[in-house]
C-alpha positions as CSV (number, residue, x, y, z in Angstrom):
1,M,139.6,73.5,86.0
2,I,137.2,73.9,88.5
3,L,138.4,77.4,89.9
4,Q,137.7,78.3,85.9
5,V,134.1,76.7,86.1
6,S,133.2,78.5,89.2
7,V,134.5,81.7,87.6
8,L,132.7,81.2,84.6
9,T,129.4,80.2,86.2
10,D,130.1,83.4,88.2
11,Q,130.0,85.5,84.9
12,V,127.2,84.2,83.2
13,E,125.0,84.5,86.7
14,A,126.0,88.5,86.5
15,Q,125.4,88.4,83.0
16,G,122.3,86.8,83.7
17,E,121.2,89.5,86.4
18,K,122.2,92.3,84.1
19,I,119.9,91.0,81.1
20,R,117.3,90.6,83.6
21,D,117.8,94.9,84.8
22,L,118.0,95.6,81.2
23,E,114.9,93.6,80.7
24,F,113.1,95.3,83.1
25,T,114.0,98.3,82.2
26,K,113.0,97.7,78.7
27,E,109.6,97.0,80.1
28,E,109.2,100.0,82.2
29,M,110.5,102.5,79.4
30,Q,108.1,100.6,76.9
31,I,105.0,101.8,79.7
32,K,106.2,105.5,80.2
33,L,106.3,105.5,76.3
34,E,102.9,104.2,76.0
35,E,101.7,106.5,78.7
36,A,103.5,109.6,76.8
37,E,101.8,108.6,73.3
38,Q,98.6,108.5,75.1
39,F,99.0,112.0,76.3
40,L,99.8,113.0,73.1
41,E,97.2,111.8,72.0
42,S,94.9,113.4,74.3
43,V,96.5,117.0,73.7
44,S,96.5,116.8,70.3
45,C,92.6,115.9,70.5
46,F,91.7,118.8,72.7
47,Y,93.5,121.5,70.5
48,I,91.8,120.1,67.4
49,R,88.6,120.3,69.1
50,L,89.5,123.7,70.4
51,F,90.7,124.9,67.1
52,S,87.8,123.4,65.5
53,N,85.6,125.8,67.9
54,L,87.7,128.8,67.1
55,I,87.1,128.2,63.6
56,L,83.4,127.9,63.9
57,R,82.6,131.1,65.9
58,L,84.8,133.0,63.7
59,A,82.6,131.8,60.6
60,D,79.7,132.8,62.4
61,F,81.2,135.9,63.6
62,L,81.9,137.0,60.1
63,N,78.7,135.4,58.6
64,C,76.5,137.5,61.1
65,H,78.7,141.0,60.8
66,F,79.5,141.2,57.2
67,L,76.6,139.3,55.2
């Protein structure tokens, strides 16, 4: 009986360690996901500004040369 309790205690401790490892990994992945989202947002803002400026310059060019 004591041996069974000891084995079960070891198993519970091992499972607890696995759970802590998984929680830590989850937190790391959440941080990486948030960083990736911020990066994608900054890249999309950059391209929106770039294409907006390009369209404005093209419109100015067309207005100057074809009106």
